[in-house]
Backbone of each chain as ProteinMPNN parsed JSONL, in Angstrom:
{"seq_chain_A": "RKEVEQDPGPFNVPEGATVAFNCTYSNSASQSFFWYRQDCRKEPKLLMSVYSSGNEDGRFTAQLNRASQYISLLIRDSKLSDSATYLCVVNYAGNMLTFGGGTRLMVKP", "coords_chain_A": {"N_chain_A": [[-6.9, -7.451, 14.358], [-6.992, -9.382, 11.399], [-8.79, -8.709, 8.396], [-9.533, -10.77, 6.703], [-8.897, -14.03, 7.337], [-6.702, -16.776, 7.07], [-5.429, -20.098, 7.447], [-2.061, -20.447, 7.029], [-0.796, -22.797, 6.292], [1.902, -25.053, 5.349], [-0.39, -27.367, 3.774], [0.159, -30.631, 3.481], [-0.562, -33.203, 1.414], [-1.382, -36.514, 0.2], [-1.601, -37.643, -3.229], [-4.899, -37.975, -4.483], [-6.177, -37.595, -2.105], [-8.64, -35.993, 0.028], [-9.034, -32.615, 0.774], [-9.542, -29.808, 2.897], [-10.047, -26.322, 3.199], [-10.425, -23.565, 5.377], [-11.715, -20.249, 5.885], [-11.955, -17.2, 7.568], [-13.891, -14.229, 7.95], [-14.173, -10.791, 8.904], [-16.018, -8.743, 8.585], [-19.355, -8.357, 8.758], [-20.949, -7.279, 6.852], [-20.122, -8.085, 4.425], [-20.29, -8.849, 0.958], [-19.745, -10.382, -1.385], [-17.951, -13.342, -2.29], [-14.949, -15.186, -2.884], [-12.767, -17.737, -4.188], [-9.412, -17.726, -5.044], [-6.69, -18.951, -6.982], [-3.196, -19.213, -6.713], [-0.266, -19.758, -8.328], [3.227, -20.375, -7.816], [5.018, -17.388, -8.001], [3.353, -16.394, -9.92], [0.403, -14.773, -11.346], [-2.621, -14.22, -9.391], [-5.442, -16.306, -9.957], [-8.868, -16.519, -10.716], [-10.649, -18.979, -9.083], [-13.168, -19.914, -8.166], [-16.418, -18.495, -7.576], [-18.212, -17.93, -4.508], [-21.226, -18.955, -3.355], [-24.218, -18.341, -1.44], [-25.755, -20.617, -1.274], [-23.95, -22.562, -1.626], [-21.611, -24.064, -3.87], [-20.452, -26.074, -6.602], [-17.745, -27.21, -8.554], [-16.687, -29.42, -10.563], [-14.138, -31.159, -9.041], [-14.049, -29.438, -6.961], [-15.523, -27.813, -4.2], [-17.288, -25.149, -2.841], [-18.288, -23.412, 0.076], [-20.387, -21.247, 1.994], [-20.816, -19.773, 5.11], [-22.702, -17.597, 6.522], [-23.622, -16.903, 9.055], [-21.645, -17.727, 10.832], [-19.566, -16.519, 9.665], [-17.658, -17.654, 7.853], [-15.848, -19.193, 5.163], [-15.482, -21.986, 3.056], [-13.368, -24.292, 1.275], [-13.361, -27.213, -0.514], [-11.44, -29.8, -1.747], [-11.562, -32.544, -3.71], [-10.14, -35.789, -4.426], [-7.332, -35.106, -4.854], [-4.93, -33.692, -7.079], [-1.56, -33.682, -8.392], [-1.233, -31.312, -9.749], [-2.814, -29.582, -8.372], [-1.342, -28.379, -6.464], [-0.578, -25.398, -4.997], [-1.102, -21.968, -3.942], [-3.944, -21.019, -2.169], [-6.222, -18.469, -2.207], [-8.388, -16.747, -0.149], [-11.038, -14.564, -0.713], [-12.742, -11.523, -0.243], [-15.445, -9.352, -0.841], [-16.302, -6.113, 0.195], [-17.391, -3.52, -0.2], [-18.399, -1.403, -2.876], [-16.404, -2.137, -5.673], [-14.178, -3.344, -4.634], [-11.773, -5.694, -3.405], [-10.791, -7.733, -0.645], [-8.009, -9.547, 0.294], [-7.156, -12.678, 1.706], [-4.271, -14.042, 3.402], [-3.582, -16.401, 2.205], [-3.501, -19.97, 1.693], [-1.274, -22.547, 1.622], [-1.011, -25.338, -0.455], [0.335, -28.538, -0.843], [0.575, -31.206, -2.878], [1.497, -34.505, -2.818], [3.18, -37.178, -4.565]], "CA_chain_A": [[-7.401, -8.661, 13.713], [-7.047, -9.254, 9.964], [-10.154, -8.758, 7.88], [-9.727, -12.102, 6.135], [-7.86, -14.866, 7.933], [-6.544, -18.138, 6.59], [-4.304, -20.873, 7.938], [-1.103, -20.393, 5.917], [-0.313, -24.123, 5.933], [1.364, -25.787, 4.203], [-1.108, -28.616, 3.874], [0.824, -31.65, 2.676], [-1.493, -34.316, 1.271], [-1.041, -37.417, -0.905], [-2.518, -37.663, -4.369], [-6.15, -38.696, -4.253], [-6.769, -37.231, -0.816], [-9.572, -34.867, 0.105], [-8.494, -31.588, 1.673], [-10.466, -28.68, 3.069], [-9.512, -25.087, 3.762], [-11.407, -22.612, 5.87], [-11.319, -18.853, 5.894], [-12.922, -16.399, 8.318], [-13.874, -12.804, 7.618], [-14.596, -10.035, 10.082], [-17.066, -7.765, 8.308], [-20.618, -9.043, 8.504], [-21.602, -6.655, 5.703], [-19.497, -8.592, 3.204], [-21.32, -9.115, -0.044], [-19.374, -11.418, -2.354], [-16.843, -14.157, -1.794], [-14.297, -15.9, -3.962], [-11.483, -18.412, -4.005], [-8.444, -17.562, -6.112], [-5.536, -19.837, -6.926], [-1.976, -18.549, -7.147], [0.937, -20.577, -8.462], [4.438, -19.678, -7.39], [5.531, -16.294, -8.828], [2.408, -16.083, -10.983], [-0.718, -13.95, -10.912], [-3.798, -14.939, -8.875], [-6.479, -16.596, -10.947], [-10.147, -16.839, -10.108], [-10.984, -20.401, -9.073], [-14.624, -19.967, -8.162], [-17.172, -17.636, -6.679], [-18.839, -18.688, -3.426], [-22.604, -18.51, -3.21], [-24.837, -18.691, -0.157], [-26.29, -21.977, -1.351], [-22.861, -23.49, -1.901], [-21.482, -24.385, -5.288], [-19.5, -27.13, -6.917], [-17.186, -27.162, -9.905], [-15.847, -30.603, -10.668], [-13.641, -31.674, -7.756], [-13.994, -28.328, -6.006], [-16.792, -27.379, -3.617], [-17.148, -23.99, -1.972], [-19.464, -23.15, 0.902], [-20.397, -20.003, 2.75], [-21.623, -19.757, 6.329], [-22.772, -16.183, 6.896], [-23.839, -16.767, 10.5], [-20.345, -17.875, 11.499], [-18.621, -15.705, 8.89], [-16.533, -18.366, 7.275], [-15.954, -19.747, 3.815], [-14.664, -23.185, 2.959], [-13.075, -24.86, -0.038], [-13.08, -28.638, -0.426], [-10.876, -30.361, -2.973], [-11.596, -34.005, -3.684], [-9.251, -36.493, -5.36], [-6.274, -34.129, -5.14], [-3.95, -33.954, -8.132], [-0.296, -32.962, -8.237], [-1.406, -29.982, -10.323], [-3.546, -28.72, -7.436], [-0.369, -27.719, -5.595], [-0.647, -23.949, -5.226], [-1.621, -21.22, -2.796], [-5.357, -20.705, -2.371], [-6.522, -17.19, -1.577], [-9.78, -16.442, 0.186], [-11.21, -13.163, -1.101], [-14.042, -11.001, 0.192], [-15.818, -8.003, -1.279], [-17.045, -5.413, 1.233], [-18.164, -2.402, -0.722], [-17.92, -1.04, -4.197], [-15.846, -3.276, -6.397], [-12.886, -3.674, -4.049], [-11.642, -6.994, -2.775], [-9.767, -7.91, 0.388], [-7.435, -10.877, 0.128], [-6.49, -13.356, 2.803], [-2.857, -14.282, 3.17], [-3.397, -17.602, 1.395], [-3.19, -21.279, 2.266], [-0.435, -23.277, 0.667], [-1.287, -26.762, -0.585], [1.324, -29.324, -1.563], [0.091, -32.565, -3.133], [2.664, -35.363, -3.019], [2.874, -38.437, -5.275]], "C_chain_A": [[-7.494, -8.433, 12.204], [-8.483, -9.395, 9.497], [-10.497, -10.125, 7.309], [-8.571, -12.974, 6.624], [-7.88, -16.269, 7.373], [-5.371, -18.798, 7.289], [-3.284, -20.922, 6.809], [-0.602, -21.748, 5.455], [1.201, -24.208, 6.121], [0.58, -27.034, 4.611], [-0.406, -29.581, 2.919], [-0.089, -32.871, 2.604], [-1.033, -35.222, 0.144], [-2.034, -37.263, -2.045], [-3.768, -38.466, -4.03], [-6.854, -38.327, -2.963], [-7.803, -36.117, -0.989], [-9.022, -33.876, 1.123], [-9.464, -30.415, 1.728], [-9.742, -27.494, 3.702], [-10.672, -24.242, 4.273], [-10.825, -21.211, 5.878], [-12.373, -18.11, 6.706], [-12.787, -14.94, 7.919], [-14.549, -12.04, 8.747], [-15.791, -9.119, 9.84], [-18.359, -8.457, 7.91], [-21.37, -8.454, 7.315], [-21.031, -7.142, 4.374], [-20.544, -9.1, 2.228], [-20.998, -10.287, -0.957], [-18.088, -12.075, -1.902], [-16.273, -14.998, -2.933], [-13.135, -16.724, -3.421], [-10.652, -18.161, -5.255], [-7.323, -18.571, -5.896], [-4.337, -19.043, -7.418], [-0.831, -19.549, -7.159], [2.153, -19.715, -8.188], [4.881, -18.647, -8.437], [4.616, -15.957, -10.01], [1.262, -15.219, -10.435], [-1.842, -14.798, -10.314], [-4.816, -15.138, -9.99], [-7.75, -17.024, -10.237], [-10.434, -18.331, -10.229], [-12.502, -20.561, -9.108], [-15.206, -18.914, -7.243], [-17.848, -18.522, -5.637], [-20.231, -18.124, -3.193], [-23.189, -19.016, -1.902], [-25.324, -20.127, -0.132], [-25.194, -23.013, -1.529], [-22.78, -23.776, -3.379], [-20.323, -25.339, -5.516], [-19.032, -26.949, -8.349], [-16.213, -28.314, -10.027], [-15.439, -31.113, -9.294], [-13.656, -30.643, -6.646], [-15.396, -27.953, -5.532], [-16.52, -26.221, -2.68], [-18.433, -23.786, -1.188], [-19.271, -21.877, 1.701], [-21.302, -20.164, 3.953], [-21.64, -18.324, 6.839], [-22.916, -16.004, 8.406], [-22.519, -16.824, 11.251], [-19.237, -17.124, 10.773], [-17.399, -16.509, 8.468], [-16.901, -18.955, 5.923], [-15.06, -20.981, 3.77], [-14.462, -23.576, 1.501], [-12.676, -26.312, 0.175], [-12.553, -29.099, -1.776], [-10.866, -31.874, -2.825], [-10.609, -34.569, -4.69], [-8.096, -35.585, -5.807], [-5.317, -34.621, -6.222], [-2.659, -33.201, -7.829], [-0.447, -31.518, -8.694], [-2.23, -29.045, -9.435], [-2.607, -27.993, -6.485], [-0.28, -26.243, -5.96], [-0.99, -23.285, -3.907], [-3.046, -20.792, -3.114], [-5.716, -19.472, -1.533], [-8.02, -17.035, -1.364], [-9.983, -14.938, -0.016], [-12.633, -12.712, -0.803], [-14.242, -9.601, -0.361], [-16.664, -7.348, -0.193], [-17.949, -4.34, 0.674], [-17.579, -1.99, -2.054], [-17.434, -2.282, -4.909], [-14.473, -3.663, -5.881], [-12.922, -5.026, -3.366], [-10.582, -6.939, -1.682], [-9.305, -9.348, 0.344], [-6.913, -11.409, 1.459], [-5.045, -13.624, 2.42], [-2.566, -15.536, 2.364], [-3.081, -18.829, 2.213], [-2.423, -22.073, 1.225], [-0.762, -24.754, 0.713], [-0.17, -27.425, -1.371], [0.792, -30.745, -1.667], [1.295, -33.408, -3.537], [2.261, -36.633, -3.752], [2.701, -39.583, -4.277]], "O_chain_A": [[-8.015, -7.406, 11.768], [-9.288, -10.098, 10.108], [-11.634, -10.582, 7.424], [-7.406, -12.682, 6.353], [-8.94, -16.876, 7.218], [-4.42, -18.122, 7.68], [-3.61, -21.397, 5.721], [-0.046, -21.864, 4.363], [1.744, -23.503, 6.971], [0.847, -27.659, 5.638], [-0.383, -29.369, 1.707], [-0.359, -33.503, 3.625], [-0.363, -34.76, -0.781], [-3.162, -36.81, -1.849], [-3.696, -39.504, -3.372], [-8.006, -38.706, -2.752], [-7.832, -35.409, -1.997], [-8.594, -34.266, 2.209], [-10.116, -30.077, 0.741], [-8.935, -27.652, 4.618], [-11.751, -24.212, 3.682], [-9.609, -21.019, 5.877], [-13.566, -18.368, 6.546], [-11.696, -14.475, 7.59], [-15.396, -12.582, 9.458], [-16.5, -8.759, 10.781], [-18.443, -9.071, 6.846], [-22.322, -9.059, 6.822], [-21.424, -6.656, 3.313], [-21.547, -9.698, 2.618], [-21.874, -11.093, -1.271], [-17.253, -11.467, -1.233], [-16.997, -15.458, -3.817], [-12.597, -16.448, -2.349], [-11.119, -18.354, -6.378], [-7.049, -18.986, -4.77], [-4.424, -18.301, -8.396], [-0.475, -20.116, -6.126], [2.112, -18.491, -8.312], [5.092, -18.983, -9.602], [5.041, -15.321, -10.974], [1.167, -14.972, -9.233], [-2.003, -15.961, -10.682], [-5.022, -14.272, -10.84], [-7.712, -17.796, -9.279], [-10.461, -18.882, -11.329], [-13.046, -21.254, -9.967], [-14.582, -18.495, -6.268], [-18.033, -19.719, -5.856], [-20.385, -16.947, -2.87], [-22.712, -19.997, -1.331], [-25.308, -20.777, 0.913], [-25.473, -24.211, -1.577], [-23.796, -23.733, -4.072], [-19.366, -25.402, -4.744], [-19.806, -26.588, -9.236], [-15.05, -28.2, -9.64], [-16.292, -31.458, -8.476], [-13.309, -30.952, -5.506], [-16.323, -27.796, -6.327], [-15.633, -26.292, -1.829], [-19.53, -23.963, -1.717], [-18.153, -21.487, 2.037], [-22.43, -20.641, 3.828], [-20.705, -17.885, 7.509], [-22.383, -15.048, 8.97], [-22.299, -16.063, 12.193], [-18.094, -17.104, 11.23], [-16.259, -16.102, 8.693], [-18.067, -19.179, 5.595], [-13.995, -21.003, 4.387], [-15.26, -23.245, 0.625], [-11.766, -26.608, 0.95], [-13.148, -28.82, -2.817], [-10.233, -32.414, -1.918], [-10.277, -33.92, -5.682], [-7.918, -35.335, -6.999], [-4.949, -35.794, -6.271], [-2.664, -32.208, -7.101], [0.135, -30.608, -8.104], [-2.331, -27.851, -9.717], [-3.032, -27.082, -5.773], [0.051, -25.889, -7.091], [-1.147, -23.951, -2.884], [-3.322, -20.267, -4.193], [-5.533, -19.451, -0.316], [-8.812, -17.178, -2.296], [-9.183, -14.134, 0.461], [-13.598, -13.426, -1.075], [-13.33, -8.774, -0.35], [-17.628, -7.942, 0.289], [-19.126, -4.256, 1.025], [-16.397, -2.207, -2.32], [-18.005, -3.361, -4.751], [-13.682, -4.253, -6.617], [-13.944, -5.449, -2.826], [-9.604, -6.197, -1.781], [-10.123, -10.269, 0.355], [-6.303, -10.676, 2.237], [-4.648, -13.455, 1.267], [-1.447, -15.728, 1.89], [-2.476, -18.749, 3.283], [-2.875, -22.245, 0.093], [-0.79, -25.359, 1.785], [0.228, -26.942, -2.431], [0.585, -31.41, -0.652], [2.019, -33.071, -4.474], [1.141, -37.118, -3.59], [2.441, -40.717, -4.678]]}, "seq_chain_B": "DAEITQSPRHKITETGRQVTLACHQTWNHNNMFWYRQDLGHGLRLIHYSYGVHDTNKGEVSDGYSVSRSNTEDLPLTLESAASSQTSVYFCASSKDYEQYFGPGTRLTVT", "coords_chain_B": {"N_chain_B": [[-8.255, -12.653, -28.347], [-9.55, -11.158, -25.396], [-7.541, -9.517, -22.928], [-5.205, -8.857, -20.204], [-2.349, -6.996, -19.77], [0.982, -6.411, -18.571], [3.775, -4.217, -18.285], [7.163, -3.144, -17.686], [8.072, -6.666, -17.374], [10.048, -7.281, -15.613], [12.06, -5.184, -13.621], [14.856, -3.25, -12.695], [15.824, -0.662, -10.673], [17.202, 2.466, -9.47], [17.399, 3.904, -6.191], [15.44, 6.769, -5.644], [14.827, 7.346, -8.27], [12.287, 8.03, -10.753], [9.71, 5.851, -11.627], [7.651, 4.153, -13.925], [5.066, 1.868, -14.206], [3.365, -0.096, -16.528], [-0.035, -0.896, -17.357], [-2.396, -2.62, -19.204], [-5.562, -3.277, -20.508], [-7.872, -5.195, -22.439], [-10.51, -5.775, -22.157], [-12.374, -3.847, -21.879], [-13.143, -3.087, -19.347], [-14.452, -1.123, -16.7], [-13.366, -0.908, -14.146], [-10.235, -0.773, -12.564], [-7.233, -1.883, -10.942], [-4.399, -1.61, -8.767], [-2.054, -3.64, -7.126], [0.323, -4.595, -4.616], [2.503, -7.277, -3.789], [3.947, -8.846, -1.138], [6.098, -10.979, 0.774], [4.612, -12.276, 3.658], [2.705, -10.317, 3.777], [0.726, -10.601, 1.9], [-1.616, -9.713, -0.729], [-1.852, -6.289, -1.308], [-3.769, -3.367, -1.672], [-3.035, -0.667, -3.762], [-3.77, 1.582, -5.477], [-6.867, 2.474, -7.116], [-9.302, 2.538, -9.792], [-12.419, 3.579, -11.039], [-13.214, 4.337, -13.48], [-12.692, 6.421, -16.42], [-10.653, 9.169, -15.712], [-11.127, 8.88, -13.002], [-9.659, 8.258, -9.911], [-8.461, 6.566, -6.99], [-7.251, 6.256, -3.636], [-5.681, 3.448, -2.172], [-4.948, 0.981, 0.325], [-2.151, 1.181, 0.707], [-0.957, 3.609, -0.437], [0.959, 5.634, -0.297], [3.643, 7.296, -1.855], [3.096, 6.451, -4.361], [1.402, 6.982, -7.52], [-1.417, 7.272, -9.764], [-2.97, 7.572, -12.983], [-5.824, 7.975, -15.088], [-6.524, 8.054, -18.217], [-7.829, 6.867, -20.264], [-10.0, 4.053, -21.011], [-8.58, 1.661, -21.205], [-6.03, 1.73, -19.977], [-4.024, 1.924, -16.99], [-1.563, 3.374, -15.697], [1.009, 2.991, -13.234], [2.848, 5.053, -11.15], [5.887, 5.433, -9.503], [7.001, 7.899, -7.608], [9.485, 8.642, -6.461], [11.607, 6.3, -6.225], [11.941, 3.906, -3.611], [13.772, 1.648, -1.47], [12.023, 0.147, -0.008], [9.968, -0.241, -1.717], [10.521, -2.318, -3.327], [9.162, -5.093, -4.771], [6.531, -7.328, -5.925], [4.347, -6.343, -8.391], [0.97, -6.254, -9.173], [-1.521, -5.754, -11.587], [-5.026, -5.382, -11.995], [-8.284, -5.953, -13.426], [-11.829, -5.346, -13.62], [-15.293, -6.035, -14.325], [-17.467, -6.221, -12.622], [-17.445, -7.622, -9.544], [-15.609, -9.711, -9.792], [-12.256, -10.012, -10.229], [-9.614, -9.806, -12.635], [-6.33, -10.692, -13.188], [-3.206, -9.221, -14.261], [0.039, -10.431, -15.466], [2.01, -9.559, -13.741], [4.639, -7.421, -12.418], [7.951, -7.538, -11.579], [9.697, -5.647, -9.422], [12.748, -4.233, -8.532], [14.409, -2.21, -6.303], [17.385, -0.622, -5.958]], "CA_chain_B": [[-8.895, -12.789, -27.041], [-9.312, -10.054, -24.477], [-6.5, -9.865, -21.977], [-4.608, -7.772, -19.434], [-0.897, -7.119, -19.864], [1.79, -5.486, -17.772], [5.158, -4.063, -18.74], [7.938, -4.336, -18.019], [7.842, -7.803, -16.468], [11.091, -7.169, -14.591], [12.785, -3.908, -13.7], [15.76, -2.879, -11.619], [16.03, 0.778, -10.706], [17.96, 2.994, -8.327], [16.687, 4.749, -5.235], [15.247, 8.16, -6.034], [14.384, 7.493, -9.662], [10.871, 7.871, -11.044], [9.456, 4.633, -12.385], [6.257, 3.954, -14.311], [4.689, 0.514, -14.601], [2.207, -0.022, -17.417], [-1.086, -1.903, -17.297], [-3.287, -2.424, -20.347], [-6.558, -4.341, -20.623], [-8.689, -5.089, -23.648], [-11.862, -6.234, -21.841], [-13.252, -2.691, -21.754], [-13.604, -2.999, -17.963], [-14.347, 0.205, -16.085], [-12.628, -0.951, -12.888], [-8.855, -1.237, -12.626], [-6.638, -1.892, -9.603], [-2.989, -1.958, -8.599], [-1.695, -4.285, -5.861], [1.667, -5.118, -4.425], [2.511, -8.512, -3.012], [5.195, -9.089, -0.42], [6.044, -12.09, 1.73], [4.121, -11.896, 4.973], [1.652, -9.308, 3.708], [-0.308, -10.896, 0.918], [-1.896, -8.669, -1.717], [-2.327, -5.038, -0.712], [-4.268, -2.456, -2.682], [-2.293, 0.594, -3.825], [-4.7, 2.555, -6.043], [-7.863, 1.884, -7.988], [-10.043, 3.479, -10.628], [-13.705, 3.055, -11.476], [-13.526, 4.845, -14.802], [-11.799, 7.454, -16.928], [-10.429, 10.34, -14.852], [-11.389, 8.55, -11.603], [-8.603, 7.531, -9.209], [-8.689, 6.509, -5.549], [-6.155, 5.668, -2.872], [-5.917, 2.204, -1.468], [-4.366, 0.766, 1.652], [-0.72, 1.512, 0.762], [-0.801, 4.501, -1.584], [2.051, 6.604, -0.148], [4.776, 7.123, -2.755], [2.596, 5.982, -5.656], [0.3, 7.73, -8.128], [-1.98, 6.701, -10.992], [-3.843, 8.441, -13.778], [-6.654, 7.183, -15.996], [-6.924, 8.925, -19.323], [-8.686, 6.089, -21.152], [-10.522, 2.858, -20.347], [-7.686, 0.514, -21.309], [-4.739, 1.837, -19.31], [-3.877, 2.532, -15.671], [-0.143, 3.318, -15.322], [1.367, 3.241, -11.844], [4.115, 5.781, -11.07], [6.606, 5.606, -8.246], [7.548, 9.246, -7.787], [10.901, 8.597, -6.084], [11.646, 4.905, -5.781], [12.609, 3.584, -2.348], [14.045, 0.209, -1.346], [10.82, -0.488, 0.555], [9.028, -0.473, -2.808], [10.877, -3.574, -3.978], [7.985, -5.934, -4.602], [5.865, -7.752, -7.156], [3.175, -5.488, -8.597], [-0.06, -6.831, -10.026], [-2.632, -4.952, -12.039], [-6.226, -6.187, -12.195], [-9.439, -5.219, -13.911], [-13.091, -6.057, -13.395], [-16.556, -5.416, -14.72], [-18.184, -6.137, -11.349], [-16.596, -7.985, -8.405], [-14.567, -10.684, -10.14], [-11.107, -9.317, -10.801], [-8.711, -10.608, -13.449], [-5.017, -10.124, -12.949], [-2.108, -9.296, -15.203], [1.097, -11.371, -15.086], [2.85, -8.987, -12.692], [5.948, -6.798, -12.668], [8.865, -7.691, -10.437], [10.495, -4.42, -9.333], [13.814, -4.2, -7.531], [14.969, -0.867, -6.111], [18.693, -0.816, -5.314]], "C_chain_B": [[-8.559, -11.572, -26.185], [-8.295, -10.486, -23.424], [-6.085, -8.616, -21.192], [-3.105, -8.005, -19.42], [-0.224, -6.074, -18.987], [3.192, -5.403, -18.374], [5.852, -2.978, -17.919], [7.603, -5.486, -17.081], [8.866, -7.806, -15.329], [11.763, -5.818, -14.749], [13.643, -3.739, -12.473], [16.003, -1.383, -11.752], [16.758, 1.225, -9.448], [17.054, 3.854, -7.45], [16.617, 6.181, -5.743], [14.75, 8.358, -7.448], [12.868, 7.386, -9.745], [10.692, 6.663, -11.957], [7.972, 4.555, -12.711], [6.057, 2.531, -14.793], [3.39, 0.597, -15.409], [1.255, -1.183, -17.191], [-2.094, -1.604, -18.396], [-4.261, -3.583, -20.424], [-7.459, -4.079, -21.827], [-10.099, -5.62, -23.425], [-12.862, -5.092, -21.792], [-13.88, -2.613, -20.345], [-13.461, -1.581, -17.445], [-13.41, 0.207, -14.877], [-11.218, -1.498, -13.098], [-8.189, -1.0, -11.272], [-5.135, -2.154, -9.712], [-2.761, -2.514, -7.192], [-0.179, -4.479, -5.818], [1.578, -6.35, -3.552], [3.891, -8.737, -2.44], [5.001, -10.265, 0.52], [5.564, -11.566, 3.073], [2.997, -10.884, 4.967], [0.538, -9.661, 2.739], [-0.461, -9.755, -0.067], [-2.454, -7.429, -1.023], [-2.65, -4.039, -1.812], [-3.532, -1.117, -2.617], [-3.21, 1.723, -4.287], [-5.731, 1.807, -6.87], [-8.627, 2.972, -8.72], [-11.33, 2.814, -11.09], [-14.103, 3.583, -12.848], [-12.552, 5.941, -15.195], [-11.838, 8.675, -16.021], [-10.78, 10.094, -13.382], [-10.205, 7.795, -11.022], [-8.845, 7.634, -7.711], [-7.509, 5.845, -4.874], [-6.606, 4.381, -2.209], [-5.195, 2.186, -0.142], [-2.932, 1.281, 1.784], [-0.348, 2.446, -0.376], [0.39, 5.476, -1.483], [3.213, 6.282, -1.073], [4.396, 6.668, -4.145], [1.521, 6.938, -6.181], [-0.173, 7.009, -9.379], [-2.757, 7.786, -11.704], [-4.608, 7.572, -14.765], [-7.19, 8.101, -17.088], [-7.781, 8.194, -20.351], [-9.122, 4.827, -20.406], [-9.473, 1.763, -20.228], [-6.476, 0.546, -20.383], [-4.82, 2.47, -17.923], [-2.397, 2.419, -15.286], [0.066, 3.687, -13.857], [2.741, 3.907, -11.811], [4.636, 5.801, -9.645], [7.379, 6.903, -8.382], [9.055, 9.29, -7.515], [11.127, 7.233, -5.431], [12.464, 4.739, -4.501], [12.79, 2.079, -2.258], [12.835, -0.549, -0.797], [9.767, -0.776, -0.52], [9.454, -1.652, -3.703], [9.763, -4.575, -3.707], [7.577, -6.501, -5.955], [4.571, -6.964, -7.247], [2.221, -6.159, -9.589], [-1.122, -5.777, -10.337], [-3.823, -5.889, -12.236], [-7.326, -5.31, -12.767], [-10.692, -6.039, -13.648], [-14.249, -5.274, -13.988], [-17.392, -5.183, -13.461], [-17.214, -6.471, -10.219], [-15.438, -8.896, -8.779], [-13.427, -9.981, -10.861], [-10.208, -10.298, -11.532], [-7.356, -9.897, -13.466], [-4.097, -10.218, -14.16], [-0.999, -10.176, -14.665], [2.07, -10.833, -14.045], [4.132, -8.354, -13.216], [6.781, -6.943, -11.41], [9.823, -6.511, -10.428], [11.5, -4.538, -8.206], [14.382, -2.797, -7.493], [16.27, -1.014, -5.332], [19.232, 0.482, -4.714]], "O_chain_B": [[-7.454, -11.033, -26.237], [-8.201, -11.663, -23.076], [-6.532, -7.501, -21.462], [-2.647, -9.1, -19.091], [-0.778, -5.011, -18.704], [3.721, -6.383, -18.9], [5.218, -2.008, -17.503], [6.909, -5.283, -16.084], [8.584, -8.274, -14.226], [12.008, -5.36, -15.865], [13.225, -4.04, -11.354], [16.349, -0.899, -12.83], [16.908, 0.464, -8.492], [16.08, 4.444, -7.916], [17.61, 6.735, -6.213], [14.293, 9.449, -7.789], [12.238, 6.732, -8.914], [11.428, 6.482, -12.927], [7.13, 4.857, -11.865], [6.776, 2.046, -15.667], [2.442, 1.277, -15.015], [1.67, -2.299, -16.877], [-2.588, -0.482, -18.511], [-3.85, -4.743, -20.409], [-7.763, -2.94, -22.182], [-10.815, -5.889, -24.389], [-14.065, -5.326, -21.677], [-15.002, -2.134, -20.183], [-12.465, -0.912, -17.718], [-12.738, 1.203, -14.611], [-11.028, -2.541, -13.722], [-8.522, -0.058, -10.553], [-4.67, -2.83, -10.63], [-3.212, -1.939, -6.202], [0.494, -4.52, -6.848], [0.704, -6.463, -2.693], [4.879, -8.81, -3.17], [3.897, -10.521, 1.001], [6.045, -10.545, 3.565], [2.395, -10.608, 6.006], [-0.521, -9.034, 2.784], [0.439, -8.931, -0.227], [-3.407, -7.513, -0.248], [-1.889, -3.886, -2.767], [-3.421, -0.511, -1.552], [-3.403, 2.704, -3.569], [-5.515, 0.666, -7.276], [-8.612, 4.144, -8.341], [-11.338, 1.647, -11.48], [-15.204, 3.308, -13.326], [-11.696, 6.341, -14.406], [-12.903, 9.145, -15.62], [-10.731, 11.032, -12.586], [-9.786, 6.785, -11.588], [-9.359, 8.638, -7.216], [-6.846, 4.984, -5.453], [-7.742, 4.247, -1.753], [-4.875, 3.225, 0.435], [-2.54, 1.762, 2.847], [0.499, 2.102, -1.201], [0.779, 6.074, -2.485], [3.716, 5.159, -1.089], [5.256, 6.513, -5.012], [0.829, 7.606, -5.413], [0.57, 6.235, -9.981], [-3.151, 8.787, -11.106], [-4.098, 6.55, -15.225], [-8.171, 8.82, -16.901], [-8.393, 8.826, -21.212], [-8.659, 4.569, -19.295], [-9.473, 1.012, -19.252], [-5.945, -0.509, -20.036], [-5.573, 3.417, -17.7], [-2.015, 1.461, -14.615], [-0.603, 4.567, -13.315], [3.696, 3.381, -12.383], [3.917, 6.141, -8.706], [8.309, 6.995, -9.182], [9.806, 9.911, -8.267], [10.868, 7.045, -4.242], [13.523, 5.343, -4.331], [12.055, 1.32, -2.889], [12.646, -1.731, -1.083], [8.788, -1.475, -0.26], [8.811, -1.934, -4.713], [9.454, -4.871, -2.553], [8.183, -6.203, -6.984], [3.791, -6.921, -6.296], [2.612, -6.571, -10.681], [-1.553, -5.021, -9.467], [-3.649, -7.052, -12.602], [-7.309, -4.088, -12.617], [-10.634, -7.256, -13.475], [-14.205, -4.052, -14.135], [-17.947, -4.104, -13.256], [-16.278, -5.716, -9.953], [-14.388, -8.852, -8.138], [-13.599, -9.432, -11.949], [-10.051, -11.45, -11.127], [-7.252, -8.696, -13.718], [-4.185, -11.143, -14.967], [-1.075, -10.628, -13.522], [2.881, -11.595, -13.518], [4.634, -8.693, -14.287], [6.378, -6.528, -10.324], [10.665, -6.383, -11.317], [11.158, -4.893, -7.078], [14.788, -2.253, -8.52], [16.269, -1.471, -4.189], [20.319, 0.49, -4.137]]}, "name": "protein", "num_of_chains": 2, "seq": "RKEVEQDPGPFNVPEGATVAFNCTYSNSASQSFFWYRQDCRKEPKLLMSVYSSGNEDGRFTAQLNRASQYISLLIRDSKLSDSATYLCVVNYAGNMLTFGGGTRLMVKPDAEITQSPRHKITETGRQVTLACHQTWNHNNMFWYRQDLGHGLRLIHYSYGVHDTNKGEVSDGYSVSRSNTEDLPLTLESAASSQTSVYFCASSKDYEQYFGPGTRLTVT"}
């Protein structure tokens, strides 16, 4: 079983739609959680950290459910520019991160 | 502005050659990491360092080495390049948990 699992997609949605991704992690001792965005052939970029209380940044909302060991990312009012691969990332110990395989989002006009 | 750079951005080399990929950051971060990314595998950790003269093996360290002689640089060396090492290589640095990535090096081993 992979340590961090994501549905690879692709999720094809129209502009303006709301889309949600989930990610599950296997290690209950996980300490910190993040969503990264990766555009084709580019480096991953930090989108947002995920806090236990949930957090929002503009159109993006991230939530953490420690009991069920999953993390979610909600994108409202999707834009064409949101098309990318979204990586779920978990920190277990030290300063190392484990990356999920990514979920591909394609926003269509 | 502080940044993280990698060089070269693209390289083609022959099987058996030694190759060194450079990574340089100006954030003064203690933590630096090397990953490779391949289709079907996502990002996999090769080596990491928590400070000068500290190096540690990651998930896929066989055939690779690193050295850390200063805070800014963590070069990655492929001792004898193999076709299985054809990949995109990303360097990252962090102060704590949030890692910031360089633009990547696309390496082809023929």
